[in-house]
Residue, then its C-alpha position, 0 to 999 in steps of 0.5 A: m423882580g420885586k418883593l411882596p408887602t409884609a402884610d397879607s395881601t390878596w390880589s383879585d386881578w392881574i397885577s404888573v410885577a415886571q416890564i421887559p422891553v422887547e429890545w432886551l430880547d435877542f431873537a434867533r429868527k425873524g417872523d413869528r416867535k413863540l415866547q414863554f414867560i415864567v413867574v415864580m414865588i419864592s419863600a423869603e424864609t426857606g428859599g423854596q418855591l411857593d408857586c409857579a405860573r407859565c404863559y405863552f404867546t406869539y410875537e412877530n419879530f420884524a428884524r433879522g435874528y442872530l441865526d438869520l444874520q449868521d446864515n446871511v453872512q454865509r449865503a453872501k460869501t457863497l454868492a461872492v464865490a459865484l461873482g468871483f467866477a463871473v469876473s474870471a469868465a468875463d473875458k471868456k477865459v478862466h485861468d488857473a491862477e484865478v481858480a486857485l485864488i477863488r478856492e483859497w478865498a472860499g476855504a478861508n471865508i466859508d465856515l465849514s468847521g462845524a459841518p460834518e465830513k459829508a457836508r464838506r465833501k458836498f461843498k468841494k464837489a459843488l465848487d468843482k462843478t462850478i469850475k467846470f460850468f464856467r470853463k465850458g463858457n457858461q454864464i450867470n446873471p451877476y446882477k441878480i446875484c448882486r441884488e440878493i447880496v444887497e438884501i442880506a449883507p451890510v455895506a462892509e461885507r459888500y466892500d469885502i466882496l468887491e475887493f475879492c472880485m478885484w483880486v480875482a481880476r488881478a490873479n493872472g497879472v492882466a485885468a481884461t477890459e471885460e473884467v474891469a467893466l464887470l467890476q464897475d457894474i458890480a460896484d454899482w449893483l452892490e450900491l457902493d460909492g464910486e470914489r471908493f471903488r476907484t480908490m480900491m482899483g488904484k491899489i489892487l488894479p493899478v493902471g499898468m495892469h489894465e489890458v485897456e486903459d479905461a478913463e471911466a473906470i480908472l478916473g471916473v470921467s465919461s463923455e456924458m460929463s460936461e467939460e467943466e465937470t471933467r476938468g474938475r475931476l481930472t484936476e482932483e485926480y492929478r493932485k492926488w497922484n502928483a502928491r505921490v510922485t515923491n513917495f519913498d516907495p518906488e512902486v508907488q512912485s512908478q504907479a503915480d508916474q503912470m497915472l499922471r501920464f494917463i491923466a494927461e492923455a485923458r485931458d487931451e481926449y475929454v477936455s478941448 
């Protein structure tokens, strides 16, 4: 970090030879961390070590460390599997297509590449046990799971989890009313933007797949809104979908036609 002066020098007290900003340090874990510092004096003539001193002290790290973040990612994805099963079982039915999708997602997203064979067998056994749990009609508390995810996962990861849950609801070809209602709750509990939620719904769960066409979930209107707010919301949705009627993709055209019909029905219901 520096050189001694050419003249002989005697230091009677501590002297600062280097300053290391704490933001330079990459901590593995949050909490009290034991740090070791080493100061070495090297001969300019021979390159050999003249002397060495070490010191230790504890530093309280308030931020999550890189190993904490890795653990949190895996924990959030494990919790996402539980949420996926909760969505699947919301209508009191767990379809084979939904189970297959959840298995595939878990295999692709939960990293067991470096885990021993025993850990992989344990994970598979736990997944099979979870499937049996939900197929027997048991339920979990999705709100509690979402709150833990909010604590440990960044926003982008939470959107990925919401998207996964939507694909689960889509897996058997029909989005049940209970599944759509739970998806809306999950978006709220994960503290995600309502407009982006509806955009994702429009892409993954178009109105034609809904068992019951829910204006609140699909269009973002409710009986609690004023007539002016409802009219503005429906006008915004109309402009968005009307622009897609002439899209080159026939599937997009079909979805736009369905949405325009649905918007007209919602206008009759919510706007006098």
